[in-house]
C-alpha positions as CSV (number, residue, x, y, z in Angstrom):
1,M,-73.5,145.8,94.6
2,L,-73.9,148.8,96.8
3,R,-70.5,150.6,97.2
4,H,-69.6,152.8,100.2
5,E,-66.5,153.7,102.1
6,F,-66.7,150.6,104.3
7,T,-67.1,148.2,101.3
8,A,-63.4,148.4,100.7
9,I,-62.7,147.2,104.2
10,I,-65.0,144.3,103.8
11,V,-63.6,143.3,100.4
12,R,-60.1,143.5,101.7
13,Q,-60.8,141.3,104.7
14,I,-62.5,138.7,102.6
15,E,-59.5,138.7,100.2
16,Q,-57.0,138.4,103.0
17,E,-58.8,135.6,104.8
18,L,-60.1,133.5,101.9
19,N,-57.8,134.5,99.0
20,V,-60.8,135.0,96.7
21,S,-62.2,138.1,95.0
22,G,-64.1,139.9,97.7
23,E,-66.3,141.7,95.3
24,E,-67.4,138.6,93.5
25,L,-68.0,136.7,96.8
26,I,-70.2,139.6,98.1
27,K,-72.2,139.6,94.8
28,F,-73.0,135.9,95.1
29,T,-73.5,135.7,98.8
30,P,-76.7,137.3,100.1
31,L,-75.5,137.4,103.7
32,L,-72.3,139.2,102.8
33,E,-74.2,141.6,100.6
34,Y,-76.6,142.2,103.5
35,I,-73.7,143.0,105.9
36,N,-72.3,145.4,103.2
37,I,-75.7,147.1,103.0
38,K,-76.0,147.4,106.8
39,T,-72.4,148.8,107.2
40,R,-72.8,151.8,104.9
41,S,-72.8,154.2,107.8
42,A,-70.2,152.4,109.9
43,N,-67.5,155.2,109.5
44,K,-70.0,158.1,110.0
45,G,-70.7,159.7,113.3
46,S,-72.8,157.9,115.9
47,K,-75.9,160.0,115.1
48,S,-75.9,159.0,111.4
49,R,-75.5,155.2,112.1
50,G,-78.4,153.0,111.4
51,S,-79.2,150.3,113.9
52,F,-76.4,147.7,114.0
53,A,-78.5,145.3,116.1
54,N,-79.0,143.0,113.2
55,L,-75.2,142.7,112.7
56,Y,-74.7,141.8,116.3
57,A,-77.4,139.1,115.9
58,I,-75.7,137.7,112.8
59,Y,-72.4,137.7,114.7
60,V,-73.7,135.7,117.7
61,L,-75.5,133.3,115.4
62,L,-72.4,132.7,113.4
63,E,-70.4,132.3,116.6
64,D,-72.9,129.6,117.7
65,Y,-72.6,127.9,114.3
66,I,-68.9,127.8,114.4
67,K,-68.8,126.5,118.0
68,V,-71.3,123.6,117.2
69,V,-70.0,122.6,113.8
70,F,-66.2,123.1,114.0
71,E,-65.3,123.1,117.7
72,E,-67.8,120.5,118.9
73,N,-67.7,118.7,115.5
74,K,-71.5,118.1,115.5
75,S,-73.8,118.1,112.6
76,Y,-75.8,121.3,112.6
77,S,-78.8,119.6,111.2
78,E,-79.0,117.5,114.4
79,Y,-78.5,120.5,116.6
80,D,-81.5,121.4,118.8
81,G,-80.7,125.1,118.4
82,A,-79.1,127.9,120.4
83,M,-80.7,129.1,123.6
84,F,-82.1,132.6,123.1
85,S,-80.9,133.8,126.5
86,E,-77.3,132.8,125.7
87,L,-77.4,134.5,122.4
88,F,-78.9,137.7,123.8
89,K,-76.4,137.6,126.7
90,R,-73.5,137.2,124.3
91,Q,-74.7,140.1,122.2
92,R,-74.6,142.4,125.3
93,E,-71.0,141.3,126.1
94,L,-69.8,142.6,122.7
95,P,-68.3,146.0,122.4
96,F,-71.1,148.7,122.4
97,G,-73.7,145.9,122.9
98,T,-74.7,146.6,126.4
99,K,-77.8,148.4,125.5
100,L,-79.1,146.1,122.7
101,Q,-82.6,144.9,123.0
102,N,-84.0,141.5,121.9
103,H,-85.7,142.7,118.7
104,A,-83.0,141.5,116.2
105,L,-82.8,138.0,117.6
106,N,-86.6,137.7,117.8
107,H,-87.7,138.3,114.2
108,R,-86.5,141.6,112.9
109,L,-83.3,140.2,111.3
110,N,-85.3,137.7,109.3
111,E,-87.8,140.2,108.2
112,E,-85.3,142.8,107.1
113,F,-83.1,140.3,105.4
114,H,-86.2,139.1,103.4
115,K,-87.0,142.8,102.5
116,Y,-83.6,143.0,100.6
117,F,-83.5,139.4,99.4
118,P,-87.1,138.1,99.0
119,T,-86.1,135.0,97.1
120,S,-83.2,133.8,99.2
């Protein structure tokens, strides 16, 4: 597992929320490992940060999933899917998201995730 300064924050948050070993959960959960990879420059200056657009895409997709499955109590397998325009609008409502473009929601997130985890 990649370790950087922000990893400790992710691990601590997982342990507080879920009462499990954050490091173990990251190791066995590709999505959390990807988030850890993408946040390695989170506490650096704005010039050194990589694009966080994929993190915004993950966030709005998870928000949609939670809304459908837990709030509306629907089966996600029967869900027709989220509207792109709603996800894109929501991304831009998030802090520092006003200038985000549509690339991460289109296909970039899938491709980059596949680059790190080709068998997942």
